[in-house]
N, C-alpha and C positions, 0 to 999 in steps of 0.2 A: 101576384103571388108566384113565387119561384116553383118550378116543377122539380119534384124529387122522386126518385125511384126507391120504394121502400116496401117491405113486406108488412111492417107494422104501421098502421095509419095513425098519425098523431092526432090529438084532439083539435078539432076545428079544421082539419084538412079535408079536401074533397077528392074522392077516389075517381080516377079516370081510366077508361080502357085505352088501348093503344091508339085507336082511331081518334078518340077524343083528345088524347094527349098530343097527337100529331097536329091536329087542327089548332089546338091551343098554342103550341110553341110557334107555329108558322104565323098565327095571328099576331103574336108578340113581335116577331121579326118584321112583318109587314107594317105594323103600326109604330115601330121604333123610330123616334125622331132623328137621332144622329145617324147620318149616312155612313160616317167612318166606322161605326160600330157594327154595321150589318151589310156592307156593300158586297162582300164575298158570298155571304149566304143568299142574298137576294139575286145577284147577277152571275155568280160563278157557274151554275149549271147551264145557263143560256149562252154564256161566252164560250164555254167548252163545247157545247153543241154547235156553235158557229164555227169553231176551229175544225171540227170534224166534217162539217158541211163543206168547208173550203177544201179540205183534203179529198173528200169524195168527188168534188168537181174536178180537181186536178187529175185524180186517178182515172176517172171516167173519160176525161178529155184525152188523156194519153192513149188509151186503148182505142178510142174512136178514131183518133188521128192515125194511129198505126194501121188500122184496118180500113182507112179511107172511107169512113161512113158518111161524112158530110152531115146533112140534116136528117138522114134516115134514122128513125127510131129514137130521136134525141130525147123527147119528153118521157118516153117509155123507160129510158135508162136513167134519166136524172132523178126521178122520184125514188126508186129503190136504192140507188147508189149514193144519193146526196141527202134527200129529205129524211129518209128513214134513219140513217146513222145519226144525224143531227138531233132528231126527236128522241130517239132511244137513249142517246148519250145524256141529254138534259134530264130525262125522266129517271134513268138508272142512277145518275150521280145524285140527284136530289133525294131519291129514295134510300139508296144504300150508303151514301156518304153523309150528305147534309142532315137528313132526318135522323140517321143513326147517331150522329154527333149530338144533335139537339136533345134527343131522348136518352142519350147515354145507354143505348140498348146493349152494347157489348163493352168488354173491358179491353178492347184493342188499343195497342200503343199508337202514338202519332205516326210512326213509320208504317205500321200495318194499314192505317187509313190511306196513306199516300200511295202505297203499293197497290191497294185495292182500287183506288181512283185511277192510277196509271193503267191498270189492267183493263178497266172499263173503257178508258179513253182510247188506248191503242187497239183494243179488240174491235171496238165499234168504228174507230176512225181509220184504221188501216186494214186489219184482217178481214172485216166484213165487206168493205168495198173491193178488196183484192179478190174476193170470191165472185161477187156479183158483176163487177165491171167487165172483166175479160169474158165471162160467160155470155153476158148480154151482147157484147161486141161481136163475139163469134157467131151468135145466133143471127144478128142482123146482117153481118157480113156474108153469111151463107145464104140468107134469104134474098138479099138485094144484089148479090154477086159483086161486091165492091172490092173484094180481096180473096185471093185463093187460100182457103183454109182447109186443114185436113178433114176428111170425112169421118163421121163417128164410127163407121164400119172399120176404120183402120185401127181402132182400139184406143184405150185411155193413155197408153204410153206415148203414142205418136202425138196425141193432143197435148199431153203434158209437156213434151219436149218442144212443141211449137210455141206454147205459152211461155215456157222458160226462156226460149230464144228471144221473143219479142219483149219480154220483161227485163232481161238482163241490163239493157242500157238505162233502165229507170231505177235500178237498185239504190243508187246514191240518193236520189230524191226521196225514195221510200224510207231510207235510213234517217234522213233529215226530218221527215214527217214524224217518225216514231219518237225521235229525240224531242222535237217541239211539243208533241202531245204529252209525253211523259213529264217534261219540265212544267208545262202549263197546268196540268192536272195537279202536280205536287204543290205548285205555288198557290193555286186557288184553295186546295184542301188545307194547306197550312194556315192561310188567312181565315178560312171558315172555322177552324179550331180556335184561332185567336178571337174571332167575333163571338163565338159561343161562350168562351171564358169571360170576355168583357161584359156581355149581356148578363150572365149569371152573377158576376161580381157586383154590377151596378144594381141589379134587382135585390140582391141580399142587403146592400147598403140602404136602399129605399125602404125595405121591410124593417130593417133595424131602426131607422129614424121614425117610422110610424109607430113601432112598439114603444119607443122612448116617449113619444107624444102621448100615447094612450095610458102610460103609467102615472 
């Protein structure tokens, strides 16, 4: 049965709340036999999360190398800078892009979905690690005395200028990351929209054939 958003419930239809509707549409996607019809919906959020995990690793490694941290505090920095962005990216994309598309919750245009997806991807894949990675590196460098860093008593301006100085050589790589994240999120969002339309079209065809048989 195809899922439809309507104020007036047709005869024979089953009313579902948002949670039930979400579970229903994702069950359809997971049980759908054709891989080509659902690949973006099934694996898009995970792949995008993986891209942001890789970006988090690179950003974290850069600041750790700059401040000569070696093995000090490695696992303590990897989890928030790498695992968290990856997990949040997959969850946020699935909830605010994939599920929204399947439920037709908003009347957003295709470009709006792609912009929203890119914002999630770039925000969690670059902006989020760019806050946590240098802060954690500074904290560990100060604790283990691996690199001379400004004292907090010198004020936020001195600290900001220090971070800007060590970040400047990495600006090109950060730009490439943002471009890759934006392109990847747009591509997967486009194919998720295509998957959604394909599934709905085929379900309507199946229902039409069943109605013909019952007549």
